[in-house]
Rosetta silent file (secondary structure, phi, psi, omega in degrees, C-alpha in Angstrom):
SEQUENCE: MLAENLENLVKKERLEGRQEGRQEEAQRILRKQLGFKFGELPVWAEQRLGQATPEQLEEWSAAILTANSLDELFKD
SCORE:     score description
SCORE:     0.000 S_00000001
   1 L     0.000  -53.123  179.997  -21.622    7.122    0.779 S_00000001
   2 H   -62.335  -42.981  178.698  -20.973    8.209    4.351 S_00000001
   3 H   -63.534  -35.382  179.196  -20.459    4.670    5.528 S_00000001
   4 H   -68.919  -41.180  176.090  -18.027    4.064    2.682 S_00000001
   5 H   -63.910  -42.278  177.684  -16.031    7.222    3.554 S_00000001
   6 H   -61.982  -40.936  176.712  -15.995    6.185    7.176 S_00000001
   7 H   -63.458  -43.201  178.318  -14.779    2.728    6.270 S_00000001
   8 H   -64.325  -37.406  178.593  -12.008    4.163    4.125 S_00000001
   9 H   -64.242  -46.208  179.085  -10.962    6.520    6.930 S_00000001
  10 H   -60.487  -43.023  176.254  -10.778    3.590    9.349 S_00000001
  11 H   -60.908  -44.704  179.705   -8.684    1.557    6.974 S_00000001
  12 H   -63.148  -44.875 -179.462   -6.302    4.450    6.456 S_00000001
  13 H   -62.319  -42.045  179.773   -5.944    4.984   10.248 S_00000001
  14 H   -64.545  -44.703  178.166   -5.267    1.282   10.769 S_00000001
  15 H   -58.993  -48.318  179.430   -2.611    1.284    8.061 S_00000001
  16 H   -61.944  -41.578  177.731   -0.892    4.343    9.474 S_00000001
  17 H   -61.365  -42.644  175.458   -1.023    2.775   12.932 S_00000001
  18 H   -63.707  -41.882  178.641    0.579   -0.467   11.736 S_00000001
  19 H   -61.456  -45.703  178.615    3.298    1.539    9.901 S_00000001
  20 H   -60.956  -43.096  179.552    3.973    3.594   13.028 S_00000001
  21 H   -64.193  -42.054  178.522    4.167    0.420   15.141 S_00000001
  22 H   -65.277  -41.762  178.762    6.651   -1.238   12.757 S_00000001
  23 H   -63.188  -42.673  177.124    8.827    1.889   12.808 S_00000001
  24 H   -61.592  -41.739  178.119    8.767    2.008   16.597 S_00000001
  25 H   -65.577  -39.990  177.113    9.699   -1.640   16.723 S_00000001
  26 H   -66.509  -35.066  174.337   12.578   -1.188   14.289 S_00000001
  27 H   -64.842  -44.997  179.326   13.823    1.726   16.436 S_00000001
  28 H   -60.264  -44.231  178.330   13.634   -0.390   19.558 S_00000001
  29 H   -63.703  -48.591 -178.946   15.554   -3.280   17.987 S_00000001
  30 H   -63.122  -37.113  178.834   18.223   -1.049   16.530 S_00000001
  31 H   -61.352  -42.746 -179.950   18.576    0.814   19.840 S_00000001
  32 H   -65.884  -44.689  178.816   19.175   -2.530   21.611 S_00000001
  33 H   -62.158  -41.641  179.602   21.744   -3.656   19.009 S_00000001
  34 H   -63.585  -40.795 -179.872   23.538   -0.289   19.250 S_00000001
  35 H   -65.648  -40.264  177.990   23.632   -0.541   23.040 S_00000001
  36 H   -63.941  -42.528 -174.491   25.145   -4.049   22.846 S_00000001
  37 H   -80.293  -42.829 -173.198   27.794   -3.016   20.315 S_00000001
  38 H  -115.005    1.660 -179.418   28.665    0.505   21.472 S_00000001
  39 L    83.524 -163.981 -176.800   27.406    0.787   25.049 S_00000001
  40 L   -58.178  132.718 -174.798   25.088    3.502   26.346 S_00000001
  41 L   -81.762  134.588  173.355   23.909    5.744   23.545 S_00000001
  42 L   -69.240  162.127 -176.177   24.593    9.489   23.723 S_00000001
  43 H   -55.230  -41.156 -177.630   21.677   11.885   23.458 S_00000001
  44 H   -61.338  -37.431 -178.332   22.521   12.784   19.796 S_00000001
  45 H   -69.842  -40.169  175.948   22.285    9.140   18.790 S_00000001
  46 H   -61.707  -39.492  179.564   18.933    8.716   20.539 S_00000001
  47 H   -66.539  -39.627  176.779   17.684   11.809   18.712 S_00000001
  48 H   -61.179  -45.702  176.339   18.812   10.392   15.382 S_00000001
  49 H   -56.867  -46.544 -179.027   16.974    7.191   16.051 S_00000001
  50 H   -62.834  -27.598 -178.485   13.853    9.108   17.042 S_00000001
  51 H  -102.649    4.125 -176.822   13.796   11.180   13.928 S_00000001
  52 L   -70.687  149.183  172.646   14.769    8.433   11.497 S_00000001
  53 L   -84.840  162.745  178.120   12.728    7.432    8.523 S_00000001
  54 H   -57.070  -37.315 -178.481   11.877    3.767    7.908 S_00000001
  55 H   -67.261  -38.187  177.707   14.449    3.789    5.081 S_00000001
  56 H   -66.203  -42.533 -179.441   17.181    5.111    7.392 S_00000001
  57 H   -60.741  -45.056  179.519   16.342    2.546   10.015 S_00000001
  58 H   -62.367  -44.979  178.511   16.612   -0.258    7.447 S_00000001
  59 H   -59.270  -49.840 -174.855   19.987    1.130    6.193 S_00000001
  60 H   -69.220  -28.636  176.986   21.439    1.460    9.677 S_00000001
  61 H   -61.342  -32.970  177.016   20.172   -2.076   10.596 S_00000001
  62 H   -84.419  -39.442 -176.900   22.472   -3.472    7.922 S_00000001
  63 H   -66.462  -26.300  179.008   25.274   -0.972    8.441 S_00000001
  64 L   -59.617  -25.222 -178.791   25.605   -1.839   12.139 S_00000001
  65 L   -64.425  -32.383 -177.940   27.218   -5.143   11.138 S_00000001
  66 L  -113.495   -7.012 -176.336   30.296   -3.344    9.807 S_00000001
  67 L   -71.954  142.207  179.388   30.324    0.009   11.580 S_00000001
  68 L   -98.121  -13.032 -179.021   33.235    0.609   13.982 S_00000001
  69 L  -160.499  164.814  175.687   31.591    3.558   15.725 S_00000001
  70 H   -61.892  -41.878  176.843   28.369    5.528   16.042 S_00000001
  71 H   -57.147  -41.364  179.836   29.831    8.304   14.025 S_00000001
  72 H   -66.252  -42.443 -178.168   30.589    5.897   11.214 S_00000001
  73 H   -62.876  -46.446 -173.215   27.109    4.413   11.405 S_00000001
  74 L   -94.185   10.307 -179.849   25.240    7.713   11.387 S_00000001
  75 L   -58.280  146.879 -178.120   27.426    9.512    8.893 S_00000001
  76 L   -90.375    0.000    0.000   25.373   11.431    6.323 S_00000001
């Protein structure tokens, strides 16, 4: 019982770690794309990236293709 609970906890921690790693990688890639397209990012844009959900990162990754400004990309 204890071994099973410990194994489940380890699996959960690994899953959370992989999800966090994927999110950090998505942020890194989008940050690089934004820098190429719009130049150095202002603090507010960096903050938005840092607080973004995986769904927002996915949405912004597609929207960057047609956005003409950071304001347009990050509009709510």
